[in-house]
C-alpha positions in Angstrom: -71.3 39.8 43.6 -67.8 41.3 43.4 -66.2 42.8 40.3 -63.6 40.1 39.9 -66.3 37.4 39.7 -68.3 39.5 37.2 -65.2 39.8 35.0 -64.6 36.1 35.1 -68.1 35.4 34.1 -67.8 38.0 31.2 -64.6 36.3 30.0 -66.2 32.9 30.2 -69.2 34.2 28.2 -66.9 35.8 25.6 -65.0 32.5 25.2 -68.3 30.6 25.0 -69.6 32.9 22.3 -66.4 32.5 20.2 -66.6 28.7 20.5 -70.3 28.8 19.6 -69.6 30.9 16.5 -66.9 28.4 15.4 -69.3 25.5 15.9 -72.1 27.3 13.9 -69.7 28.1 11.1 -68.9 24.5 10.6 -72.5 23.3 10.9 -74.4 22.3 7.8 -78.1 21.6 7.6 -80.4 20.4 4.8 -83.6 22.2 4.0 -86.1 20.3 1.9 -89.3 21.0 0.0 -91.6 19.0 -2.3 -91.4 16.0 0.0 -87.6 15.8 -0.5 -87.6 16.5 -4.2 -85.5 19.6 -3.6 -82.7 19.6 -1.0 -80.6 22.6 -0.2 -77.5 22.4 2.1 -76.9 25.6 4.1 -73.9 26.3 6.3 -74.0 27.8 9.7 -72.9 31.2 8.4 -75.9 31.3 6.1 -74.2 30.2 2.8 -76.0 27.9 0.4 -73.5 25.1 -0.2 -75.4 22.7 -2.5 -78.7 22.3 -4.3 -80.0 18.8 -5.2 -82.9 18.4 -7.5 -84.8 15.2 -8.2 -84.6 14.4 -11.9 -88.4 14.3 -12.1 -88.5 18.1 -11.5 -86.6 18.9 -14.6 -89.5 18.1 -16.8 -92.0 20.0 -14.7 -93.1 23.6 -14.5 -90.1 26.1 -14.2 -92.1 28.4 -11.8 -92.9 25.5 -9.5 -89.3 24.4 -9.4 -88.2 27.9 -8.5 -90.7 28.1 -5.7 -89.5 24.7 -4.3 -85.9 25.9 -4.3 -86.9 29.1 -2.4 -88.9 27.1 0.1 -85.9 24.6 0.6 -83.5 27.5 1.1 -85.7 29.2 3.7 -86.2 25.9 5.5 -82.4 25.5 5.8 -82.0 29.1 7.0 -84.7 28.6 9.6 -82.9 25.5 10.9 -79.7 27.4 11.2 -81.5 30.2 13.1 -83.2 27.8 15.5 -79.9 26.0 16.1 -78.1 29.3 16.8 -80.8 30.4 19.3 -80.6 27.0 21.1 -76.8 27.2 21.4 -77.0 30.7 22.7 -79.6 29.7 25.3 -77.5 26.7 26.4 -74.4 28.9 26.6 -76.2 31.5 28.7 -77.0 28.8 31.2 -80.2 30.3 32.5 -78.9 33.9 32.7 -81.7 36.2 32.0 -81.2 39.2 29.6 -83.1 42.4 29.8 -86.2 42.6 27.6 -85.3 43.4 24.0 -81.7 42.3 24.3 -80.4 39.4 22.4 -77.0 38.0 21.4 
């Protein structure tokens, strides 16, 4: 492989990363807990945007409600992480990275 072709691939990858980051920043996912009683909307840049609580939870135990909120937030963050990894894998198009290296 010649250097010019490698430089073209590097530029293409850089452009792809920038586009992927823009897509992820505009992405929103909803993490749920308690069978949908607590819903947390998380943006692609890991910001909690909204928390929705079912009215029935307001009369329940405060500690349980706090736990459900934490679980829903973590579920949303995990969805963002999985989506990010999938987009990176798609962008790499089968290119293998050295062990221990990630984008």
